[in-house]
N, C-alpha and C positions, 0 to 999 in steps of 0.2 A: 263395430262402430267406434269411431274416435270419440274420446271424451271431450266435453266442453264445459267451461266454468260458468256458473250462474252466480253473479254477484248482485245482490238485491239491497235496496235501502232497508235499514232496520226499523225506522220510524217515520211515518208520514203524518203530518198534522195539517189539516185544512180547516180554517175557521174564519169567522167574520170579526174584523176589528180586533185581532188577537196579537198584533205585532209586539205588544207590551209583555207577552208571555214567551218571547224568544229565549230569554235567559233560562227560564224554567225548562223549556224544550231541550236546550243544550245540556243542562244539568242532568236531565233524565237519560240523556244519551251516553255521555262518558265523563261527567263531572269535570269539565276542563278548568284549568286555573287561568289559562290565557288563550285568546282567540285572535287570529288574523282575519280582518274583514276586508274583502275585495269588492269594490263597488264603483259605479260611475259617479261623477261629480254631482249630477242632478239628483240621483237617488239618495246619495249620502246627505245632501242638503235637506231633503224631505223627511227621511227616516232617522237621521242621526240621533236626535234627542231621545226618541222612544226606545231605540235599540240600546243606546248607552245606559239609559235608566234601568232597562230590564237586565242588563249584564251586571250593573253595579249591585242590584238587589241580590244577585247570586255570587257576588264577590269575584266575578270573572274579569280579569284584565283584558284590554283590547288594544289593537293597533289597526288603523285604517290604511288601505292602499287603493289607489285610483287606477282602474283599468281604462285607459284612454282609447285603446283600439285592440284588435286581436292579432297584431303583428308579432312575429316571433321575438323581435327585439324588445318590445314592451313586456312581453311575457317573461323573458329572461331577467329583466330588471326587477319585476315584481317578485319573481322567484328568489332572487338574491336577497331582497329585503325581507321576505317572509322567513327565509332560512335564519336570518339574524334575529327575528322575533322570538324564536324558541317557543312557539305556540304548540298547544296540544291538538288544536283543531283549526280548520280554515272554513270561512263562510263566503260563498259567492252570492252577493245581494244585488239584484237588478235584472236586466234582460240577459239575452244570450251571451253577450260579451263577458260580463262579470262572472256568470255561472261557469262558462267555459274556461275562463282564466283560472278560477279557483279549482276547477276539476283537473286541469293540466298541472298546476303547481302542486296540488295534493298528490297526484300520481307520481310526479318526478321526485318529490321530497318524502314520499311515503308517510304522509300525515293525513288523517281522515278529514273529509270535508262535508259540509252541509249546503244544500241548495235552498236559497230564499228568493224565488222568482217574484219580480214585481210586475211582470207582464206575461201573458199567456200567448206568446207569439209563435212558439214551436215546442216540440216534445223533448227538448234537451234537458228540461228541469229534473227529470228522474233517470235519464239514461247515462250509460258510461261513455258516450261518444262526444267528441269535441270537434268543432269547426275552427281550424287555425289557418290563417292566411299564409300559404307557402306556395311553392311551385306546383303542388298538387292540391287543388282547392276542394278536397273532399274530407269527410269525417275520419278521425283517427280514434282508436280505442284508448281510453284513459282509465278512469275508475268510476264506479257507481257511487252516488252520494250515500253517506252513512245515514243521513236523514234529509227529508224534504219538509220545509215549513212554508205554508202559504197563508197569507192574509188576503181573503177575497176582496175586502174593502180596498186594499192597495191595488189589486188587479183591476178593479172596476174604474179606478181613477186614471188608469193608463189610457192613452188614446184608443178609440174604438177600432182603429185600423189594426192594432196589434192583436186584438182578440180575433178579428176576422182572419188575420194571417195564420193564427193557430189552427183555425178551421181548415185552411188550405193544407197544412201539414198533416192533419188528421185524414183528410180525403186521400192523401198520397198513399195511405196504408192499403187501399183497395188495389192500387197498381202494384205496390211492393210485394204483397202476398202472392198475387198472380205470377209475378216475375220469379219469386222464390220457388213456387211450385214448378215453373218452367225449368229453372235451374236444376232442381232436384231430378226432374224427368230426363234432362239432357246430359247432366254431368254426374248424377248420383250424389250430389252434395246433400248434407244433412238438411232435413226439413222438419221443423218442430210444429206439429199440429196445434198444440196448446197455445204457444206464443203467437202463431199465425191467427188463430181464432180470437185471441185477446186483442190483437191489433185491429182485426176486422170489426170486432164489436165496438171499439172506440170510434171507428169511421161510421158504422151503421147508426149509432145513436145520433150522430150529427145529421146524417142523411134523412133519418126518420122524423127529426124534429125541426128541420130547417124552415118549413113553411110557417110553423108556429113562431120561430125566432124572427122571421121577416115581419111579423105583425107586432110581436111583444118585445123584441130586442133579444140579444144573445144572453144565455144563462151562463154567467162567468164560472159558477161552481161546476156545472156539468162539463164545460169545456176544459177546465183545469183538471178535473178528475179523469177525463178521457185522455188528456195529454200525459198525465202521470202514468196511467195504465199502459199507454203506448210505449213510454220509456221503460216501464217494467217488462213489457213484452220483449224489448230488445235485450234487457238483462237476462231474461230466461232463455232467449235464443242464443245468447253468447255472441251475437253479431247484430248489426243494424238491419239485417235482412227483412224482418216483418214490417219495417217502417221506411225503408229506403230502396227504391228500385230505379227504373229508367227515368221516372219523373224527377228524382233527386239528381240523377246524372245530368239531366237537362238544366236543373237549377244551378248546379256547380259549373256547368259550361257557361251559363250566363254570367256567373260570378267572374269568370275569366275574360269573357268577351265584352261584357257591359258592366264593369264593377260599380257598385254603389246604387244600381237601379233596382228598385223593388225589394221587398222583404223576403226572407228565405221561404216562409210559408206561402206567400203570394206566388212566387215562382214555381213552387212545387204544385200548387193548385192548378196553375196554367199548364204546367207540364203534364199533370194528371189527365187533363182533357184530351190532349193529343195522344198520350200513351194508351189511354182507354180505347181510343179508336183503333190503334194498332193491335191491341189485345182482343178486339171484338167485344169489348164491354160497352155499357150504356153511357157513352160520353155526354149525351145530351142531359142526362140526369145529373151528372157532375156539374155541368154548366148551371143548371137550375139551382142546385144546392149552393154553389159558390155565390151566385147572385143573391139568393135569399139571405145568406149570412153576411152579405156586404163585402165579399172578397172579389178581386178583379178576375175577369175571364179573358181579357185581351192584352196583348203586348203593349198597346198604346196606353192603357190605363196605368202601367207602371213605367212609362217612358222608354220602353225598349223598341228599337226600330225593327222593321220587317227582316232586313238582312241579318240582324243580330240573332233573331229567332232561328232563321234558316242555318246560319253558321253553328249555333249552339246545338241544334238537332244533329248536325253532321259530325261534330266532334265529341258529343256526349259519351258514347260508349267507350271511346279511347281513354277517357279519364280513369276508368276502372276496367281494363280488359279482362281481369280475372273474374269479374262479377257477371254472371249470365243474366241478361234481361231480354225483353222483347226486341231490343235494338240489335241484338246479335243475329236475329232471324231476318233482318232487313238490311240490304245494302243501301244505306241512306245517302242517296245522291241529292244534289241541289234541287232537282226537279221534284223528287219524292218529298223532300222536306218542305218545299213551297206548297205543294198540293195538300200535304197533311195540315200544315198551319192554316191554310186558306179554307179548307173544307170544314175545319172545326171552329172557324171564325176567330182564331187567335190573332191572325193578321188580316 
């Protein structure tokens, strides 16, 4: 069997109202003298004072950088600036864009990085994978964070839609693991039972508790811990296999066809409904769960047109021809795509 590398976060801290302890967290990781902070404008405005105070207490110098988007051009500019900082560590503070930017810069410059998510909208906070806008709109391997630092109080203040999107990304694991098993059977590719089970457990916790969440609201801590576990499952697998299957290919296809419409986790959730039907899984239960956690179940809810869904289904597998998914088993014609989306009430 071929060997594969498992790169795991060394320290994960999840707390309530603990952002003031960020400097302490860094100090316990690698005693940095200087840190490059990559963030969005809005997040910087909200957390700037508390983060800077915590760094000053530990005598850690800092430089802020703004991640406006995840275009290659912006990333290259930030990378050039961070290189000049001469920092010991990089932090990605914010949503997916800031964490992904820090992850990529860290990988390219060979400087460790920490993930400080301010929204739980997807499982990238603890994984080594990055979504960068290029001609191939799927994830690429970078580096796993040295540490993950989460303030649940900050997560709770983010719009509710972001947490619901994170639930969509967790549901996707049900499809991804089944696709991974299929790939193993058909091509003999490596299948890691432990990482697959860990990813499935993250999804199952959500499925089992969704009716409770529909009455009492989402439990931010449980969802954050599930997303971190899913990210760790990918670290153990050495690939995004346990968390990314045909439903992610559908999401990436929509990124190409209808850019800017819907959040990543929302598109993965909708993709999961359709792929579950193709796999012979309980797609109606997925719809029920997504509705209960407040995530969309139709294309219309995220502003995507019927023809865009059909086109995305038809090109999805082409985006990663080397990855075996349920879509390899079906010759996805326009008619089949329409019938699938219609029968699952996505359109």
